[in-house]
C-alpha positions as CSV (number, residue, x, y, z in Angstrom):
1,X,-8.7,21.4,8.1
2,X,-10.6,20.0,11.0
3,X,-14.2,19.8,10.4
4,X,-14.1,20.6,6.9
5,X,-16.2,19.0,4.4
6,X,-14.8,20.5,1.1
7,X,-11.5,20.3,0.0
8,X,-9.7,21.7,-3.3
9,X,-6.4,21.0,-4.8
10,X,-4.4,21.1,-8.2
11,X,-2.8,18.2,-9.5
12,X,-0.5,17.0,-12.1
13,X,-1.5,14.6,-14.9
14,X,1.0,11.6,-13.0
15,X,-0.7,12.5,-10.0
16,X,-4.3,12.3,-11.2
17,X,-3.6,8.9,-12.8
18,X,-1.8,7.6,-9.2
19,X,-4.7,8.9,-7.6
20,X,-7.3,7.0,-9.9
21,X,-5.0,3.6,-9.8
22,X,-5.1,3.7,-6.2
23,X,-9.0,4.1,-5.7
24,X,-9.6,1.3,-8.3
25,X,-7.5,-0.9,-5.9
26,X,-10.5,-0.3,-3.2
27,X,-13.6,-2.4,-4.2
28,X,-15.9,0.4,-2.2
29,X,-15.4,3.0,-4.6
30,X,-17.8,3.5,-7.8
31,X,-16.8,5.5,-10.7
32,X,-18.5,7.7,-13.4
33,X,-18.1,10.5,-15.8
34,X,-19.0,13.9,-15.8
35,X,-18.4,17.2,-18.3
36,X,-14.9,18.3,-18.4
37,X,-13.7,15.2,-16.0
38,X,-11.2,12.8,-16.0
39,X,-13.4,10.9,-13.5
40,X,-15.6,11.1,-10.4
41,X,-15.8,8.6,-7.5
42,X,-17.9,8.2,-4.7
43,X,-18.1,6.1,-1.5
44,X,-20.6,6.4,1.4
45,X,-19.0,9.6,2.6
46,X,-16.9,11.2,0.2
47,X,-17.1,12.2,-3.5
48,X,-14.2,12.9,-5.5
49,X,-14.3,14.9,-9.2
50,X,-11.2,15.0,-10.9
51,X,-11.2,17.6,-13.8
52,X,-9.0,17.7,-17.3
53,X,-7.4,21.0,-15.8
54,X,-5.9,19.0,-12.9
55,X,-8.6,20.6,-10.2
56,X,-9.4,18.4,-7.8
57,X,-12.6,18.6,-5.4
58,X,-13.3,16.4,-2.6
59,X,-16.6,16.9,-0.7
60,X,-18.6,15.1,1.8
61,X,-18.4,14.1,5.5
62,X,-15.4,11.9,4.6
63,X,-13.2,14.8,3.3
64,X,-10.8,15.1,6.0
65,X,-9.7,11.3,6.2
66,X,-9.6,11.5,2.5
67,X,-7.0,14.1,2.5
68,X,-5.2,12.8,5.5
69,X,-5.3,9.2,4.5
70,X,-5.4,8.8,1.2
71,X,-4.1,12.4,-0.6
72,X,-1.5,13.0,1.8
73,X,0.6,9.5,1.9
74,X,-0.1,8.9,-2.0
75,X,0.5,12.5,-3.7
76,X,2.3,14.3,-1.0
77,X,0.1,17.0,-1.0
78,X,0.9,18.4,2.8
79,X,3.4,16.1,4.2
80,X,6.9,17.5,4.8
81,X,9.4,14.5,4.7
82,X,11.3,16.6,7.1
83,X,8.7,16.6,9.9
84,X,7.0,13.3,9.9
85,X,4.0,12.7,11.7
86,X,5.2,11.8,15.4
87,X,4.7,8.0,16.3
88,X,2.5,7.4,18.8
89,X,3.6,6.6,22.5
90,X,4.7,2.6,22.8
91,X,2.0,1.0,25.1
92,X,2.7,-2.8,25.2
93,X,4.8,-5.3,23.3
94,X,2.9,-5.9,20.0
95,X,3.6,-6.4,16.4
96,X,2.7,-4.0,13.5
97,X,1.8,-5.1,9.5
98,X,1.9,-3.1,6.7
99,X,2.2,-3.8,3.0
100,X,4.0,-2.1,0.2
101,X,3.0,-2.7,-3.8
102,X,-0.7,-2.2,-3.3
103,X,-1.0,1.1,-5.8
104,X,2.2,-0.1,-7.8
105,X,1.1,-1.6,-11.3
106,X,4.5,-3.2,-11.7
107,X,5.8,-5.7,-9.2
108,X,4.9,-7.6,-6.1
109,X,2.8,-7.2,-3.4
110,X,4.9,-7.5,-0.2
111,X,3.3,-7.8,3.6
112,X,5.6,-7.4,6.5
113,X,4.7,-8.5,10.3
114,X,7.1,-7.0,12.8
115,X,7.4,-7.7,16.6
116,X,8.3,-4.7,18.8
117,X,9.1,-6.8,22.2
118,X,9.8,-3.5,24.5
119,X,10.1,0.4,24.9
120,X,13.7,0.2,24.5
121,X,13.6,-1.7,21.0
122,X,10.5,1.0,20.2
123,X,12.7,4.0,21.2
124,X,16.0,2.5,19.6
125,X,13.8,2.0,16.1
126,X,12.3,5.8,16.6
127,X,15.8,6.8,17.2
128,X,17.0,5.2,13.7
129,X,14.7,7.6,11.9
130,X,11.6,4.0,11.5
131,X,8.5,5.9,10.1
132,X,6.1,5.5,7.4
133,X,7.7,4.4,4.3
134,X,5.7,6.4,2.3
135,X,7.4,9.6,3.8
136,X,10.9,8.5,2.6
137,X,11.8,9.0,-1.1
138,X,15.1,7.5,-1.0
139,X,15.4,3.7,-1.7
140,X,18.9,3.4,-0.5
141,X,17.8,5.0,2.9
142,X,14.8,2.4,2.5
143,X,17.2,-0.6,2.3
144,X,19.2,0.4,5.1
145,X,16.7,1.3,7.5
146,X,15.4,-2.3,6.7
147,X,18.5,-3.9,8.1
148,X,18.1,-1.6,11.4
149,X,14.9,-3.0,11.6
150,X,15.6,-6.6,11.2
151,X,18.7,-6.1,13.9
152,X,16.6,-4.2,16.4
153,X,13.9,-6.4,16.7
154,X,16.3,-9.8,16.7
155,X,14.8,-11.2,13.8
156,X,11.1,-11.1,15.3
157,X,9.4,-10.4,11.6
158,X,7.9,-12.2,9.0
159,X,7.7,-11.0,5.2
160,X,5.4,-12.2,2.6
161,X,6.3,-11.7,-1.0
162,X,3.3,-12.4,-4.0
163,X,5.0,-11.9,-7.2
164,X,2.8,-10.9,-10.2
165,X,2.1,-14.0,-11.7
166,X,1.2,-15.4,-8.5
167,X,-0.8,-12.3,-7.4
168,X,-2.8,-12.4,-10.5
169,X,-3.9,-15.9,-10.0
170,X,-4.9,-15.2,-6.5
171,X,-6.9,-12.2,-7.3
172,X,-8.4,-13.9,-9.8
173,X,-9.4,-16.7,-7.6
174,X,-10.4,-14.1,-4.8
175,X,-11.9,-11.7,-6.4
176,X,-11.9,-9.1,-3.8
177,X,-8.8,-6.9,-3.2
178,X,-9.3,-6.6,0.7
179,X,-9.6,-10.2,1.0
180,X,-6.7,-10.5,-0.9
181,X,-4.9,-8.1,1.6
182,X,-6.7,-10.2,4.2
183,X,-5.1,-13.1,3.3
184,X,-1.5,-11.6,3.0
185,X,-1.7,-9.9,6.2
186,X,-2.6,-13.3,8.0
187,X,0.2,-15.3,6.2
188,X,2.7,-12.3,7.5
189,X,1.4,-12.7,11.0
190,X,1.7,-16.4,11.0
191,X,5.3,-16.1,9.5
192,X,6.2,-13.5,12.1
193,X,4.7,-16.2,15.1
194,X,7.1,-18.7,14.3
195,X,10.1,-16.3,15.5
196,X,7.8,-14.6,18.2
197,X,5.2,-16.6,19.7
198,X,4.7,-14.7,22.7
199,X,2.8,-11.9,20.7
200,X,-0.6,-11.3,21.9
201,X,-1.1,-8.1,20.5
202,X,-1.2,-6.7,16.7
203,X,-1.6,-3.6,15.0
204,X,-2.6,-2.9,10.9
205,X,-3.8,-0.2,9.0
206,X,-7.4,0.5,8.8
207,X,-8.3,-1.0,4.9
208,X,-11.2,-3.1,5.5
209,X,-13.2,-5.3,8.3
210,X,-10.5,-6.8,10.6
211,X,-12.8,-9.8,10.8
212,X,-11.3,-10.7,7.1
213,X,-8.2,-10.8,8.7
214,X,-9.1,-12.8,11.6
215,X,-11.0,-15.1,9.6
216,X,-7.9,-16.1,7.4
217,X,-5.7,-16.8,10.4
218,X,-4.6,-20.0,11.3
219,X,-4.6,-21.7,14.8
220,X,-1.6,-19.6,16.4
221,X,-2.6,-16.6,14.8
222,X,-6.2,-16.4,16.2
223,X,-5.0,-16.3,19.7
224,X,-3.6,-12.8,18.7
225,X,-5.7,-9.9,19.3
226,X,-6.1,-7.5,15.9
227,X,-6.5,-4.0,16.0
228,X,-6.9,-1.4,13.2
229,X,-7.0,2.2,13.0
230,X,-6.4,4.5,10.6
231,X,-2.9,6.0,9.5
232,X,-1.6,3.0,11.6
233,X,2.1,3.9,10.3
234,X,2.2,6.0,13.5
235,X,2.7,3.1,15.4
236,X,6.3,2.2,15.3
237,X,5.6,-1.5,14.7
238,X,3.6,-0.8,11.5
239,X,5.9,1.7,10.6
240,X,8.8,-0.8,11.1
241,X,6.7,-3.1,8.8
242,X,6.1,-0.8,6.3
243,X,10.0,-0.3,5.9
244,X,10.5,-3.9,5.9
245,X,7.5,-4.1,3.0
246,X,9.0,-1.4,0.9
247,X,12.4,-2.4,1.1
248,X,11.5,-5.7,-0.2
249,X,9.2,-4.7,-2.9
250,X,12.1,-2.4,-4.3
251,X,14.4,-5.3,-4.1
252,X,12.0,-7.7,-5.9
253,X,11.2,-4.7,-8.6
254,X,14.6,-4.6,-9.3
255,X,15.1,-8.2,-10.5
256,X,11.7,-8.1,-12.4
257,X,13.2,-5.3,-14.1
258,X,16.4,-7.6,-15.1
259,X,14.3,-9.8,-16.2
260,X,11.8,-7.6,-18.2
261,X,15.2,-6.1,-19.9
262,X,13.7,-2.5,-19.2
263,X,12.9,-0.3,-16.3
264,X,9.5,-0.9,-14.9
265,X,8.3,2.6,-13.1
266,X,6.3,2.5,-9.9
267,X,3.3,3.4,-9.1
268,X,0.9,4.8,-11.7
269,X,0.8,7.4,-14.6
270,X,2.2,8.1,-17.9
271,X,5.3,6.6,-17.9
272,X,4.0,3.3,-16.2
273,X,1.2,3.4,-19.1
274,X,3.6,3.6,-21.8
275,X,5.8,0.7,-20.3
276,X,2.7,-1.8,-20.2
277,X,2.3,-0.9,-23.5
278,X,5.5,-1.6,-25.0
279,X,5.5,-5.0,-22.9
280,X,2.1,-6.0,-24.1
281,X,3.2,-5.1,-27.9
282,X,6.4,-7.4,-27.3
283,X,4.7,-10.3,-25.6
284,X,1.3,-10.0,-25.5
285,X,-0.7,-10.5,-22.2
286,X,1.4,-13.6,-21.2
287,X,4.0,-11.1,-20.9
288,X,2.5,-8.3,-19.3
289,X,1.1,-10.7,-16.6
290,X,4.6,-11.5,-15.7
291,X,5.5,-8.2,-14.3
292,X,1.9,-6.6,-13.6
293,X,-1.2,-6.7,-11.8
294,X,-3.8,-7.2,-14.2
295,X,-6.7,-6.0,-12.4
296,X,-5.3,-2.4,-12.6
297,X,-7.2,-0.1,-15.5
298,X,-3.7,0.2,-16.9
299,X,-3.7,-3.2,-18.0
300,X,-7.0,-2.8,-19.9
301,X,-5.4,0.3,-21.4
302,X,-2.3,-1.1,-22.5
303,X,-4.2,-4.1,-24.3
304,X,-6.7,-2.0,-26.0
305,X,-9.5,-3.2,-24.0
306,X,-12.8,-0.9,-22.7
307,X,-12.2,0.6,-19.6
308,X,-15.7,0.5,-18.6
309,X,-17.6,-2.6,-18.6
């Protein structure tokens, strides 16, 4: 769809809910309403209109990037798991950072950083099937690949887990998701540097001004060159980080399910809404805060609060 400035697709109700939940985690999107619409969202170069019929219309100069970097990973509109996007050619020893749980109402936010020291390690990871975790639907496969990554990089990785209660406190203190993500990325990088002090280059997916991450780094991290680019999971180190982050997210979510005494659905959508409402009715906001990210609109919906202030 190179060069296109309009894209139309049909989504299920759950896909629409997941899309809105994802966009709500990015402060740059401004929401409004319109006739026959579930929602409208706009940012500098892109306008999104989601209709009650299931029709989704994306327009503007940012259409191609929106489809490639938002819809494909989140909804899987065009991505074929058997033919994932090829990994980029290995250039130099570097680390990759990625997170999991950002678009999941329930569960923690997990950020991982993985150092790939040489081409041999990069080739081993690629041959093992390491790629963007969003393209792998089988949790057991994610878990197995995570162990492969840890072995291949010889322990040179760092993981930061921010459980729901700590997530809510931190988000309320910081008040901005991109700054929060930058803080998490910086901490994961600092943790990795304890095991790979030789690292001088790190790559992450594009999610905001990279200066946010640079400003959050401590002394050791500031000696590392940070690079961001869209769809960063095409880089093998970032893909490996996405695998570690997702595996840990799934493991921690299972522990939270034991504590909650019920399944906690991933992502966002109708079943997530139902579970959120059940938890709120059982224990009010304090119980919901133990398992969920409270800045999502899902929380307001569960508590019967107005969705728009």
